[in-house]
C-alpha positions as CSV (number, residue, x, y, z in Angstrom):
1,M,0.0,0.0,0.0
2,R,1.4,3.4,-1.0
3,W,1.9,6.1,1.6
4,Y,-0.3,8.4,-0.5
5,S,-3.8,7.9,-1.8
6,H,-4.3,6.2,-5.2
7,L,-4.1,8.5,-8.2
8,S,-6.5,8.7,-11.0
9,T,-5.7,7.0,-14.3
10,G,-4.8,10.3,-15.9
11,Q,-2.5,11.3,-13.1
12,L,-0.8,7.9,-13.1
13,R,-0.3,8.1,-16.8
14,F,1.2,11.6,-16.5
15,F,3.6,11.0,-13.6
16,R,4.8,7.7,-14.9
17,A,5.4,9.1,-18.4
18,I,7.8,11.7,-17.0
19,P,11.4,10.6,-17.8
20,K,13.2,10.6,-14.5
21,V,16.6,10.9,-12.9
22,E,17.3,9.5,-9.5
23,L,20.5,10.6,-7.7
24,H,19.7,9.5,-4.2
25,R,18.4,6.0,-3.7
26,H,19.8,3.5,-1.2
27,L,19.9,-0.2,-2.3
28,E,19.3,-1.3,1.3
29,G,16.1,0.8,1.5
30,S,14.7,-0.5,-1.8
31,L,13.7,-4.1,-1.1
32,R,10.4,-5.5,-2.1
33,L,8.1,-6.9,0.6
34,E,7.4,-10.1,-1.3
35,T,11.1,-10.7,-1.6
36,L,11.7,-10.2,2.1
37,A,8.8,-12.6,2.9
38,E,10.3,-15.3,0.7
39,V,13.8,-14.8,2.2
40,A,12.4,-14.9,5.7
41,Q,10.6,-18.2,5.1
42,K,13.5,-19.8,3.3
43,H,16.2,-18.8,5.8
44,G,14.0,-19.1,8.9
45,I,14.3,-15.5,9.9
46,D,12.2,-14.9,13.0
47,V,9.8,-12.1,12.0
48,P,6.1,-12.0,12.9
49,A,4.0,-12.8,9.8
50,A,1.0,-10.7,10.9
51,N,2.8,-7.4,10.9
52,F,6.0,-8.1,9.1
53,H,5.5,-5.0,6.9
54,A,5.5,-2.8,9.9
55,L,9.1,-3.8,10.7
56,V,10.5,-2.7,7.3
57,Q,8.1,0.0,6.2
58,V,7.1,3.3,7.8
59,Q,3.5,3.1,9.0
60,K,1.0,5.9,9.4
61,D,0.8,5.4,13.2
62,D,4.6,5.1,13.6
63,P,6.4,7.9,15.5
64,L,7.9,10.1,12.8
65,D,11.4,10.4,14.0
66,F,14.9,9.3,12.9
67,D,15.1,6.5,15.5
68,T,12.0,4.8,14.1
69,F,13.1,5.4,10.5
70,L,16.6,3.9,11.1
71,S,15.0,0.9,13.0
72,K,13.7,-0.4,9.7
73,F,17.3,-0.8,8.4
74,Q,18.2,-2.8,11.5
75,T,15.5,-5.4,10.6
76,L,16.5,-5.3,6.9
77,R,20.1,-6.2,7.8
78,Q,19.0,-9.6,8.9
79,F,18.2,-10.5,5.3
80,Y,21.5,-10.3,3.5
81,R,22.2,-14.0,3.9
82,S,23.8,-15.0,0.6
83,P,25.3,-13.7,-2.6
84,E,22.1,-14.8,-4.4
85,I,20.0,-12.6,-2.1
86,I,22.3,-9.6,-2.7
87,A,22.1,-10.3,-6.4
88,R,18.3,-10.5,-6.4
89,I,17.7,-7.3,-4.4
90,T,20.2,-5.4,-6.7
91,Q,18.5,-6.5,-9.8
92,E,15.0,-5.9,-8.4
93,A,15.9,-2.4,-7.4
94,I,16.9,-1.6,-10.9
95,D,13.8,-3.4,-12.3
96,D,11.6,-1.2,-10.1
97,A,13.4,2.0,-11.2
98,A,13.0,1.1,-14.8
99,Q,9.3,0.4,-14.4
100,D,8.9,4.0,-13.0
101,N,10.6,5.4,-16.2
102,I,13.8,6.3,-14.4
103,Q,16.3,6.7,-17.3
104,Y,19.4,7.5,-15.2
105,M,20.0,6.4,-11.7
106,E,22.9,6.5,-9.2
107,L,22.2,3.6,-6.8
108,R,24.1,3.9,-3.6
109,F,24.9,0.9,-1.4
110,T,26.6,0.4,1.9
111,P,29.1,-2.5,1.6
112,M,29.4,-3.0,5.4
113,A,25.6,-3.3,5.8
114,L,25.5,-6.0,3.2
115,A,28.6,-7.8,4.4
116,R,28.2,-7.8,8.2
117,M,25.5,-10.5,8.7
118,Q,27.5,-13.3,7.1
119,G,31.0,-11.9,7.5
120,Y,31.6,-11.4,3.8
121,S,34.5,-9.3,2.7
122,L,33.8,-5.8,1.6
123,A,35.5,-6.5,-1.7
124,E,33.3,-9.5,-2.6
125,V,30.1,-7.7,-1.7
126,M,31.0,-4.7,-3.8
127,D,31.7,-7.0,-6.8
128,W,28.4,-8.8,-6.4
129,V,26.6,-5.5,-6.5
130,I,28.6,-4.3,-9.4
131,D,28.0,-7.4,-11.5
132,N,24.3,-7.5,-10.9
133,A,23.8,-3.8,-11.3
134,R,25.5,-4.1,-14.7
135,E,23.2,-7.0,-15.7
136,G,20.1,-5.3,-14.4
137,A,20.9,-2.1,-16.2
138,A,21.5,-3.8,-19.5
139,R,18.3,-5.9,-19.3
140,N,16.2,-2.8,-18.5
141,Q,18.1,-0.4,-20.8
142,I,18.6,2.0,-18.0
143,Q,21.7,4.1,-17.6
144,L,23.1,3.4,-14.1
145,R,26.1,4.2,-11.9
146,L,27.0,3.2,-8.4
147,I,27.9,5.1,-5.3
148,A,29.7,3.4,-2.4
149,S,28.4,4.6,1.0
150,V,29.8,4.5,4.5
151,N,28.3,5.4,7.9
152,R,29.4,8.0,10.4
153,H,29.1,5.6,13.3
154,E,31.6,3.2,11.8
155,P,35.4,3.5,12.3
156,V,37.3,5.7,9.8
157,A,39.3,2.5,8.9
158,V,36.1,1.1,7.3
159,A,35.7,4.2,5.3
160,E,39.3,4.0,4.2
161,E,38.9,0.4,3.0
162,V,35.6,1.1,1.2
163,L,36.9,4.2,-0.5
164,Q,40.0,2.5,-1.7
165,L,38.0,-0.5,-3.0
166,A,35.8,2.1,-4.8
167,V,38.8,3.8,-6.4
168,D,39.9,0.3,-7.6
169,R,36.5,-0.2,-9.2
170,M,36.0,3.1,-11.0
171,E,36.2,1.4,-14.4
172,Q,33.4,-0.9,-13.3
173,G,30.8,1.7,-12.6
174,I,31.5,3.1,-9.2
175,V,31.5,6.9,-9.7
176,G,31.2,8.3,-6.2
177,V,31.3,7.9,-2.5
178,D,28.8,9.0,0.2
179,L,28.8,9.5,4.0
180,A,25.5,8.6,5.5
181,G,24.2,7.6,9.0
182,N,23.1,9.5,12.0
183,E,24.5,13.0,11.7
184,A,22.8,14.1,14.9
185,R,25.1,11.9,17.0
186,F,28.2,11.5,14.8
187,S,30.3,14.2,13.1
188,A,31.6,13.9,9.6
189,E,34.8,15.7,10.6
190,P,36.9,12.5,11.3
191,F,36.2,11.4,7.7
192,A,37.3,14.6,6.0
193,G,40.8,13.4,5.0
194,V,39.5,10.2,3.5
195,F,36.9,11.9,1.4
196,R,39.3,14.5,0.2
197,E,41.6,11.7,-0.9
198,A,38.8,9.9,-2.7
199,R,38.0,13.0,-4.7
200,Q,41.6,13.5,-5.5
201,S,41.6,10.0,-6.9
202,G,38.8,10.8,-9.3
203,L,35.7,9.8,-7.3
204,H,32.8,12.2,-6.9
205,V,31.6,13.1,-3.4
206,T,28.1,13.4,-2.0
207,I,27.5,13.8,1.7
208,H,24.3,13.4,3.9
209,A,24.1,16.7,5.8
210,G,21.5,19.2,7.0
211,E,18.9,16.4,7.5
212,W,19.0,15.4,11.2
213,G,21.8,17.9,11.9
214,G,21.9,21.7,11.3
215,P,23.4,23.7,8.5
216,E,26.9,23.6,10.1
217,N,27.0,20.1,8.8
218,I,26.4,21.3,5.3
219,R,29.2,23.8,5.6
220,L,31.6,21.1,6.9
221,A,30.6,18.7,4.0
222,I,31.3,21.4,1.4
223,E,34.4,23.0,2.9
224,Q,36.2,20.0,4.5
225,L,34.9,16.9,2.7
226,G,34.7,18.3,-0.8
227,A,31.0,17.6,-1.3
228,E,29.7,18.3,-4.8
229,R,26.2,17.3,-3.8
230,I,24.4,17.3,-0.5
231,G,22.0,14.5,0.5
232,H,18.9,16.2,1.8
233,G,20.2,19.6,3.1
234,V,16.7,20.8,4.0
235,R,17.8,22.6,7.2
236,I,20.0,25.0,5.3
237,F,17.8,28.0,5.9
238,E,18.8,28.0,9.6
239,D,22.0,29.8,8.5
240,P,21.8,32.2,5.6
241,S,25.6,32.2,5.2
242,V,25.4,28.5,4.3
243,V,22.7,29.2,1.7
244,A,25.1,31.8,0.2
245,L,28.0,29.3,0.3
246,A,26.0,26.5,-1.4
247,R,24.7,28.9,-4.1
248,E,28.2,30.3,-4.7
249,R,29.8,26.9,-5.0
250,G,26.9,25.5,-7.2
251,V,26.3,22.6,-4.8
252,V,23.4,20.4,-5.8
253,F,20.9,19.2,-3.2
254,E,19.4,15.7,-3.4
255,V,16.0,16.3,-1.7
256,C,13.9,13.4,-0.6
257,V,10.5,14.8,0.5
258,T,8.6,11.8,1.9
259,S,11.7,10.6,3.7
260,N,12.2,14.0,5.3
261,Y,8.6,13.8,6.6
262,Q,8.7,10.2,7.8
263,S,12.0,10.7,9.6
264,G,10.7,13.8,11.4
265,V,13.0,16.3,9.8
266,V,9.9,18.4,8.8
267,A,6.8,18.3,11.1
268,A,4.3,18.4,8.2
269,L,4.6,17.9,4.4
270,T,3.3,21.4,4.0
271,N,6.4,22.6,5.9
272,H,8.8,21.1,3.5
273,P,11.3,23.7,2.1
274,L,11.6,22.1,-1.4
275,V,10.0,25.1,-3.2
276,R,11.7,27.6,-1.0
277,M,15.1,26.1,-1.8
278,I,14.4,26.4,-5.5
279,Q,13.2,30.0,-5.1
280,A,16.4,30.8,-3.2
281,G,18.4,29.9,-6.2
282,L,19.7,26.6,-4.9
283,K,20.2,23.7,-7.3
284,V,17.6,21.2,-6.3
285,T,16.8,17.6,-7.4
286,V,13.9,15.3,-6.3
287,N,14.6,11.8,-5.1
288,T,13.1,8.9,-3.1
289,D,15.9,8.0,-0.6
290,D,14.4,4.6,0.4
291,P,11.4,3.7,-1.7
292,G,10.9,0.3,-0.1
293,I,10.9,1.7,3.5
294,S,8.7,4.7,2.5
295,A,6.4,2.6,0.2
296,I,6.7,5.2,-2.6
297,T,8.0,5.6,-6.2
298,L,9.7,8.6,-7.7
299,S,6.4,9.3,-9.5
300,D,4.9,9.8,-6.0
301,E,7.5,12.4,-5.2
302,Y,6.9,14.2,-8.5
303,R,3.2,14.2,-7.7
304,L,3.9,15.8,-4.3
305,A,6.0,18.5,-5.8
306,I,3.4,19.5,-8.3
307,E,0.0,18.8,-6.6
308,E,0.8,19.4,-2.9
309,F,3.6,22.0,-3.1
310,G,2.4,23.9,-6.2
311,L,5.6,23.5,-8.2
312,P,4.7,24.1,-11.9
313,P,5.4,21.2,-14.2
314,T,8.1,23.3,-15.9
315,G,9.7,23.8,-12.4
316,L,9.8,20.0,-11.9
317,A,11.3,19.6,-15.4
318,D,14.0,22.1,-14.3
319,C,14.8,19.9,-11.3
320,I,15.1,16.8,-13.5
321,L,17.4,18.6,-15.9
322,T,19.4,19.9,-12.9
323,A,19.8,16.2,-11.8
324,A,21.0,15.2,-15.2
325,Q,23.5,18.1,-15.2
326,A,24.7,17.0,-11.7
327,A,25.1,13.3,-12.6
328,F,28.5,11.9,-11.8
329,L,29.2,11.3,-15.4
330,P,31.9,12.7,-17.8
331,P,30.8,16.0,-19.4
332,A,29.9,14.5,-22.8
333,E,27.7,11.9,-21.2
334,R,26.0,14.5,-19.0
335,L,25.3,16.6,-22.0
336,A,23.8,13.7,-24.0
337,L,21.6,12.7,-21.0
338,T,20.4,16.3,-20.6
339,D,19.5,16.6,-24.3
340,R,17.7,13.3,-24.3
341,L,15.7,14.2,-21.2
342,R,14.8,17.7,-22.5
343,S,13.1,16.1,-25.5
344,G,11.3,13.5,-23.3
345,L,10.2,16.1,-20.8
346,A,8.7,18.2,-23.5
347,A,6.6,15.3,-24.7
348,A,5.5,14.3,-21.2
349,L,4.5,17.9,-20.3
350,D,2.5,18.0,-23.5
351,S,0.6,14.9,-22.4
352,K,-0.6,16.6,-19.2
353,K,-3.2,18.4,-21.2
354,D,-5.0,15.1,-21.8
355,C,-5.0,14.0,-18.2
C-alpha cells in the first residue's frame, strides 16, 4: 500500500510518463516486501507474519522520527544471507526503477551493511553489487552508476577500505562515495581526509548533511569533505551564510520529500522547504531515498512536488534537468543525457493536457 492515496488513471499516466533521474536511492532501502517474505521463510528469519511489513516500512501510526526510520534498516540487515539474495535485491531495485521510467540512476549501497550478517569481505560484496547492477541495467536499458556509502558511526578505517575499493573499481561503474548515517550523533569531521583523498583519486563526493543535523554540517561537508552534492540539506535556511555558500559553489541538493517527513525532519509535508530552496536559487533535485521503506516511487514524489507544493510542471522539469547536469558522469555523457531528457520532458508535459 502506498503512503499516498491512489491516483486517477490520468494522473498515473502523466507522472509515470515523465522521464526521471534518481540521484539519491539506497539499495538497502529499496527491497520488495514479497522478496523479504520469501527470504524470511527460506532462511528461517524470525519475524512475525502478521505485521511483518511494519518492521520494514514506515506506518502511518509510527512515531515520525529518525530512530523509528533507522530501525527499519536494523531489521533489513538480517536478510543479507547469501550472494544470491544480494544479487536479487540489486536487480529488483533496478527493475523497479525502470518500471517507473527512471532513465538515469545512481544507486548507492553500503558494503558494510551487506557484508556484516555473514561476515563477507567488503570487496566481494562490492563485486556482487557491481556485477548484478550491470546485468540489471543492461536488461532494462537504464543508464546506471553506483555510489559506495559508509556510515558515520563506523570506524574511519572502514571508510578508508571502502573508498580504496571504490577507487579500484571506478572502471566498473562506481563513480562516487557517500557518507551517511546519524549526523545528529556522529560528526563527519573524522572522515574529512578520507573523502578529500577519494575526490583527488577521481571519485565524486556526495554527503548526507542538514537532515538530522543543522546547516553547520552542510558547511563542513562542502568546505572540508569536498562535497559536490548534499544528500537532503533541508535545514539549510537555519543559516543564511550556508545558503550563500552553497549557491556560490553551485552545490546540488538531493532532496527526498517523503523521507524528510517520515523521519521527522519536517513536522508536516506542507512545511517542506523544497519550493523555497528552488526560489532561493539553490540547485535542487527530487529523489526517493528509500522507496521500499517509504512505500513510494519517484512518481509519487513528483506528484507531491506538483500537486501538494504547487511546483509548476516546468519547475519540476528544471529539477530533473538539474539532476542530469549534476550526474556523476563525464561531461559529454551528462550533455547527452540532458539533451535526451529535455526532449522526453517536452513530450511528457504536452501529455498533461490530456489528463
